[in-house]
C-alpha positions as CSV (number, residue, x, y, z in Angstrom):
1,M,-100.7,3.7,111.8
2,S,-99.8,0.7,109.7
3,Q,-98.3,0.9,106.2
4,A,-100.1,-0.4,103.2
5,P,-98.6,-3.6,101.7
6,K,-96.4,-3.1,98.7
7,S,-97.8,-4.4,95.5
8,A,-95.7,-6.8,93.4
9,L,-95.5,-4.3,90.6
10,S,-93.9,-1.7,92.8
11,N,-91.2,-4.2,93.8
12,L,-88.0,-4.1,91.7
13,N,-87.4,-7.8,92.3
14,V,-90.5,-8.4,90.1
15,V,-90.4,-5.5,87.7
16,L,-86.8,-5.7,86.4
17,P,-86.9,-9.4,85.3
18,M,-90.3,-8.8,83.6
19,V,-88.9,-5.8,81.7
20,Y,-85.8,-7.9,80.8
21,A,-87.9,-10.7,79.5
22,A,-90.1,-8.3,77.5
23,A,-87.1,-6.6,76.0
24,I,-85.8,-10.0,74.8
25,V,-89.2,-11.0,73.3
26,V,-89.6,-7.6,71.5
27,S,-86.1,-7.8,70.1
28,A,-86.6,-11.3,69.0
29,A,-89.9,-10.4,67.3
30,F,-88.7,-7.3,65.5
31,G,-84.9,-7.7,65.3
32,N,-82.5,-10.3,64.1
33,G,-80.6,-12.9,66.1
34,K,-77.6,-10.6,66.6
35,V,-79.7,-7.9,68.2
36,T,-81.5,-10.3,70.4
37,G,-78.2,-11.7,71.6
38,V,-76.9,-8.3,72.4
39,V,-80.0,-7.4,74.3
40,A,-80.0,-10.6,76.2
41,A,-76.3,-10.4,77.1
42,A,-76.3,-6.7,78.1
43,G,-79.6,-7.0,80.0
44,G,-78.3,-10.1,81.8
45,I,-75.1,-8.3,82.9
46,L,-77.0,-5.2,84.0
47,L,-79.6,-7.2,85.9
48,G,-76.9,-9.3,87.6
49,A,-74.9,-6.3,88.5
50,F,-78.0,-4.6,90.0
51,Y,-78.8,-7.6,92.2
52,A,-75.1,-8.1,93.2
53,F,-74.6,-4.5,94.3
54,R,-78.0,-4.1,95.8
55,G,-77.4,-7.1,98.0
56,R,-74.0,-5.7,99.0
57,N,-75.5,-2.3,99.9
58,R,-78.4,-4.0,101.8
59,D,-75.9,-6.0,104.0
60,S,-74.1,-2.8,105.0
61,G,-77.2,-1.1,106.1
62,V,-77.4,1.4,103.3
């Protein structure tokens, strides 16, 4: 009874940066520079916080 391998698209380490990059591209295409800057800054902070707290929880065995 072996488990099927996880696909790359089901892995948050792959999906979240792809969504972040897509959000920046879409905001750059349809918004102005200020909107793109806000999307990039907010997304970068949220993505960094996700990886920081996920790593902390993973080390504690949660």
